[in-house]
C-alpha positions in Angstrom: -3.6 -72.5 -4.3 0.2 -72.7 -4.8 -0.3 -74.0 -8.4 -2.6 -71.0 -9.2 0.0 -68.6 -7.7 2.7 -70.2 -9.7 0.8 -69.9 -13.0 0.0 -66.3 -12.3 3.7 -65.5 -11.6 4.7 -67.2 -14.9 2.1 -65.3 -16.9 3.1 -62.0 -15.4 6.8 -62.7 -16.0 6.1 -63.6 -19.7 4.1 -60.4 -20.2 7.0 -58.3 -18.8 9.5 -60.0 -21.0 7.3 -59.5 -24.1 7.2 -55.8 -23.4 11.0 -55.7 -22.9 11.9 -57.6 -26.1 9.2 -56.2 -28.4 10.7 -54.5 -31.4 10.8 -50.7 -31.3 10.1 -50.5 -35.0 6.4 -50.7 -34.3 6.4 -47.4 -32.4 8.5 -45.8 -35.1 6.1 -47.1 -37.8 3.1 -45.7 -36.0 4.6 -42.3 -35.5 5.5 -42.2 -39.2 1.8 -42.2 -40.0 1.4 -38.7 -38.6 2.2 -36.3 -41.4 1.5 -32.7 -42.4 0.3 -31.7 -45.9 3.0 -30.7 -48.2 1.4 -27.3 -48.8 1.7 -26.4 -45.0 4.9 -24.4 -44.5 4.4 -23.9 -40.7 2.1 -25.3 -38.0 1.5 -23.7 -34.6 -0.3 -25.5 -31.8 -1.2 -23.5 -28.6 -3.7 -23.5 -25.8 -4.4 -22.8 -22.2 -6.2 -24.1 -19.2 -7.5 -22.1 -16.2 -9.1 -23.3 -13.0 -11.1 -20.5 -11.1 -12.8 -19.9 -7.8 -15.5 -17.3 -8.6 -17.2 -15.8 -5.5 -20.0 -13.2 -5.8 -21.6 -11.2 -3.0 -24.8 -9.5 -4.2 -26.4 -6.7 -2.2 -30.0 -6.4 -3.2 -33.4 -7.6 -1.9 -33.9 -11.2 -3.0 -30.4 -11.6 -4.4 -28.2 -14.5 -3.2 -24.4 -14.9 -2.9 -22.8 -17.3 -5.3 -19.7 -19.5 -5.2 -18.6 -21.3 -8.4 -15.7 -23.4 -9.3 -15.0 -23.1 -13.0 -12.7 -24.3 -15.7 -11.6 -23.0 -19.1 -9.8 -25.0 -21.7 -8.8 -23.8 -25.2 -6.8 -25.6 -27.9 -5.9 -24.1 -31.2 -4.0 -24.9 -34.4 -2.8 -22.5 -37.0 -1.4 -24.1 -40.2 0.2 -21.6 -42.6 -0.1 -22.1 -46.4 2.3 -19.7 -48.0 0.7 -16.3 -47.2 -2.6 -17.7 -45.9 -3.1 -18.9 -42.3 -6.0 -21.1 -41.1 -6.9 -20.4 -37.5 -9.0 -23.0 -35.6 -9.6 -23.0 -31.8 -11.9 -25.1 -29.6 -13.0 -24.1 -26.2 -15.1 -25.1 -23.2 -18.2 -23.1 -22.2 -22.0 -23.1 -22.6 -22.2 -21.2 -25.9 -22.1 -17.7 -24.4 -20.5 -15.1 -26.7 -18.6 -13.5 -23.8 -17.3 -16.6 -21.9 -15.6 -19.9 -22.3 -16.0 -20.8 -18.6 -17.6 -24.0 -17.6 -18.8 -24.5 -14.0 -18.2 -27.7 -11.9 -21.9 -28.7 -11.8 -24.6 -31.2 -12.5 -23.2 -34.4 -10.9 -20.0 -34.8 -12.9 -21.7 -34.6 -16.3 -19.5 -34.2 -19.4 -18.5 -30.7 -20.5 -19.0 -29.3 -23.9 -16.5 -28.2 -26.5 -17.4 -25.4 -28.9 -15.9 -23.8 -32.0 -14.3 -20.7 -30.4 -12.5 -19.5 -33.6 -12.5 -20.6 -37.2 -11.2 -18.2 -39.8 -8.8 -17.5 -42.7 -6.3 -14.7 -42.7 -4.5 -13.6 -45.8 -1.3 -11.5 -45.4 -1.7 -9.7 -48.7 1.2 -7.3 -47.9 3.5 -6.8 -45.0 1.2 -4.0 -44.0 -2.2 -5.6 -44.8 -4.1 -8.6 -43.4 -7.5 -9.7 -44.6 -9.6 -12.1 -42.5 -12.9 -13.9 -42.7 -14.8 -16.2 -40.4 -15.2 -16.4 -36.6 -12.1 -14.6 -35.7 -10.0 -13.1 -32.9 -11.1 -9.6 -32.4 -9.2 -7.5 -35.0 -9.7 -4.2 -33.1 -6.7 -3.0 -31.2 -7.6 -3.0 -27.5 -6.2 -2.6 -24.0 -7.6 -4.0 -20.8 -9.6 -0.8 -20.4 -11.3 -1.6 -23.7 -13.5 -4.3 -22.1 -15.8 -1.3 -21.5 -17.1 -2.2 -25.0 -15.4 -5.6 -25.9 -15.3 -8.6 -23.7 -11.9 -10.2 -24.0 -13.4 -13.6 -24.8 -15.6 -12.2 -27.6 -14.7 -13.5 -31.1 -16.7 -11.6 -33.7 -17.9 -13.2 -36.9 -17.6 -11.7 -40.4 -14.8 -9.9 -42.2 -11.9 -7.7 -41.2 -9.1 -5.6 -42.8 -6.0 -4.6 -40.7 -3.5 -2.1 -41.8 -0.2 -1.5 -40.0 2.4 0.9 -41.5 5.7 2.0 -40.0 6.7 5.5 -41.0 10.1 5.6 -39.2 11.6 4.5 -36.0 9.4 6.9 -34.0 6.0 6.9 -35.7 3.6 4.5 -37.3 -0.1 4.3 -37.9 -2.7 1.5 -38.1 -6.3 1.1 -39.1 -8.6 -1.8 -38.4 -12.1 -2.4 -39.9 -14.6 -5.1 -39.2 -18.0 -6.0 -40.8 -19.8 -8.3 -38.4 -23.3 -9.8 -38.9 -25.1 -9.9 -35.6 -28.2 -11.8 -36.8 -29.5 -13.0 -40.1 -33.3 -12.8 -40.5 -35.0 -15.3 -42.7 -38.4 -13.5 -42.8 -37.2 -10.1 -43.9 -34.1 -8.2 -45.1 -33.4 -6.2 -41.9 -30.4 -8.2 -40.8 -28.5 -6.8 -37.8 -24.9 -5.7 -38.4 -22.0 -4.1 -36.6 -19.4 -2.0 -38.5 -16.3 -1.5 -36.3 -13.8 1.2 -37.5 -10.5 2.2 -35.9 -7.7 4.5 -36.9 -4.6 4.8 -34.6 -1.1 6.3 -34.2 1.9 4.7 -32.6 4.6 7.1 -31.3 7.9 6.7 -29.5 8.3 9.6 -27.2 11.5 8.6 -25.5 13.7 5.5 -25.5 11.5 3.6 -23.0 8.2 5.5 -23.5 5.7 4.6 -26.2 2.3 6.1 -26.7 -0.5 4.6 -28.7 -3.8 6.3 -29.5 -6.8 5.2 -31.5 -10.1 6.7 -32.5 -13.0 4.2 -32.7 -16.3 4.4 -34.5 -18.8 1.5 -34.1 -21.9 1.8 -36.2 -24.8 -0.6 -35.8 -27.5 -1.3 -38.4 -31.0 -2.4 -37.4 -29.7 -3.4 -33.9 -33.1 -2.9 -32.3 -35.1 -4.8 -35.0 -35.0 -8.0 -32.8 -33.1 -9.6 -29.9 -30.3 -11.0 -32.2 -31.6 -14.5 -31.5 -28.4 -15.3 -29.6 -30.0 -16.2 -26.3 -32.0 -19.0 -27.9 -28.8 -20.3 -29.5 -26.9 -20.6 -26.2 -25.8 -17.0 -25.8 -26.5 -14.6 -23.0 -28.3 -11.2 -22.7 -26.3 -9.0 -20.3 -28.0 -6.4 -18.2 -27.9 -2.6 -18.4 -29.4 -1.6 -21.7 -33.0 -0.3 -22.1 -35.0 -3.1 -23.6 -38.6 -3.5 -24.8 -41.4 -4.1 -22.3 -39.0 -3.4 -19.4 -37.4 -6.9 -19.8 -33.7 -7.6 -19.3 -33.4 -10.0 -22.2 -35.6 -8.6 -25.0 -34.8 -6.5 -28.0 -33.0 -3.2 -27.5 -35.0 0.1 -27.3 -31.9 2.2 -27.8 -30.0 2.6 -31.0 -26.2 2.8 -31.1 -23.5 4.8 -32.9 -20.6 4.6 -30.5 -17.6 6.9 -30.9 -14.6 6.6 -28.6 -10.8 6.9 -27.9 -8.4 4.3 -26.7 -5.0 5.3 -25.3 -2.0 3.5 -23.8 1.3 4.8 -22.5 4.0 2.2 -22.0 7.0 3.3 -19.9 8.9 2.2 -16.8 8.6 2.9 -13.1 12.1 2.4 -11.8 13.0 -1.0 -13.2 9.4 -2.2 -13.8 7.4 -1.8 -17.0 4.3 0.4 -16.5 1.2 0.5 -18.7 -1.2 3.4 -18.2 -4.5 2.8 -20.1 -7.7 4.8 -20.8 -10.8 4.2 -22.8 -13.7 6.6 -23.4 -16.8 6.2 -25.4 -20.1 8.0 -26.1 -23.2 6.8 -27.9 -24.0 9.6 -30.4 -27.3 8.1 -31.5 -30.4 10.3 -30.8 -32.5 8.3 -28.3 -34.6 11.3 -27.0 -37.8 9.4 -27.8 -37.0 6.9 -25.1 -37.2 9.6 -22.3 -34.5 11.3 -20.3 -33.2 8.2 -18.5 -32.4 6.2 -21.7 -31.3 9.2 -23.8 -28.9 10.8 -21.4 -27.2 7.6 -20.1 -24.8 7.3 -23.0 -21.2 7.7 -21.7 -18.6 5.3 -20.5 -15.0 5.4 -19.5 -12.3 3.3 -17.9 -8.8 4.3 -16.7 -6.1 2.4 -14.8 -2.6 0.9 -14.9 -0.7 -2.3 -14.8 2.7 -2.5 -13.1 5.2 -5.2 -14.2 4.1 -8.4 -15.9 3.6 -11.9 -14.5 5.1 -14.0 -17.3 8.6 -15.4 -16.7 9.3 -17.5 -13.6 9.2 -15.6 -10.3 7.7 -12.4 -11.9 4.7 -10.5 -10.5 2.0 -8.1 -11.7 -0.3 -5.5 -10.0 -3.1 -3.5 -11.5 -5.9 -1.1 -10.7 -8.8 0.3 -12.9 -11.9 2.4 -12.4 -14.8 1.8 -14.7 -17.9 3.8 -15.4 -20.5 2.6 -17.9 -23.9 4.2 -18.3 -26.8 2.1 -19.5 -26.9 2.9 -23.2 -23.3 3.8 -23.7 -22.6 0.6 -25.7 -24.4 -2.7 -26.4 -24.3 -4.6 -23.1 -24.2 -8.1 -24.8 -20.7 -7.4 -26.2 -19.2 -5.8 -23.1 -17.2 -7.4 -20.3 -19.0 -10.2 -18.5 -17.0 -10.2 -15.3 -17.6 -6.6 -14.1 -20.5 -7.2 -11.6 -22.9 -9.4 -13.4 -21.6 -8.1 -16.8 -23.0 -5.5 -19.2 -23.4 -1.8 -18.6 -25.1 0.5 -16.1 -22.3 0.0 -13.5 -19.4 1.7 -12.0 -16.7 0.5 -9.6 -13.1 -0.6 -9.0 -10.9 -3.4 -10.2 -7.7 -4.7 -8.5 -5.6 -7.7 -9.1 -2.3 -9.2 -8.1 -0.6 -12.0 -10.1 2.5 -14.1 -9.6 4.2 -16.6 -12.0 5.9 -19.4 -9.9 7.4 -20.7 -13.2 7.2 -19.9 -16.9 3.7 -20.1 -18.3 2.1 -20.7 -15.0 0.2 -17.7 -13.4 -1.6 -17.4 -10.0 -3.9 -14.5 -9.9 -6.3 -12.9 -7.4 -8.8 -10.3 -8.8 -11.3 -8.3 -6.9 -14.2 -6.3 -8.5 -16.3 -3.9 -6.4 -19.3 -2.6 -8.4 -22.6 -0.8 -8.0 -25.5 0.1 -10.3 -26.1 3.5 -11.7 -29.8 3.0 -12.3 -31.0 0.2 -10.0 -34.1 -0.7 -12.0 -32.1 -1.9 -15.0 -30.0 -4.5 -13.3 -31.0 -7.4 -11.0 -28.6 -6.6 -8.1 -27.9 -3.1 -6.9 -24.3 -3.9 -6.2 -22.0 -6.9 -6.6 -18.5 -7.6 -5.1 -16.7 -10.3 -6.9 -13.5 -12.3 -6.1 -11.8 -14.4 -8.8 -8.8 -16.6 -7.9 -7.1 -18.3 -10.9 -4.5 -20.9 -11.7 -3.7 -20.6 -15.4 -1.2 -22.6 -17.6 -0.4 -21.6 -21.2 1.3 -23.9 -23.7 
């Protein structure tokens, strides 16, 4: 026994000495093998991770409360080649178009990684950017804009972004997107979305800025089929009128959505204050669908954010009221957190956030929602609490 212990001690001592006297040149040689192409002038690596407790209390016959523990992880790289930038980002999720969350579930099984963004952007001029691929949303938005655009939504197609400064008080911008929703192999009625936005930036006073934009979203053949996104891992959100009274089938309503987005940035005493509003109306004539579907075509959201939880020991508070009628906008592109996501809901949103250190944010968000037309959504009303710990790098 003593002989075995002695041999073991000698072997362990030899291993430690080998580690201590090993030449450091090997580590240097290995690191030298990592290189960046000569054509790349700049390379940015960024990402974030978020852990969430998501609790839902559903008030409807047959509906059950839910409690989910969820994670989101995203990692992106952006190499720049002269005036062209290549954007690529991976993210967790289940393939949904409006979420990169992944629930703790299914007995510790491995989680999936998806292509969240992959696009080229050419800075043709100081005032013009052209993009193509699966991209970050090119439309200027505020938090109130999740009435029509979920913040996690990354459209696919082509975009043109103009940003012109007139003087130190005024500037204008214009954003345009041509986004295929579904390509049909059996006919030429592909579904498309054409997003158009024209805006004005103005400096009213030294610490007060006002930005306004007019939005025009035109859809082509949007009701020809169900966009095939559910079969590919996407999700059909509730609220819109759909064929055969289902909640996942093709749309019955057509959409030509016109709206206004507005934001005032100022200060309340020593804290920054952002007041935001978004209004939209579906101008498409849906009278053939009956009064319920044809008249439910308006949506709006208004609220504020006080201060910003970003630097260490900073905080943030916010409140919004949202009202979204059933056919105001396509539900499958709208916010997925408000109630069960989609349209045909109204309610209140509050949150408080605190940053204990740089790039770390603790946030508690409460959403209190109810349906406008109960027959179009599964639950009549949903209260939801989300508690997040998020780190950006």
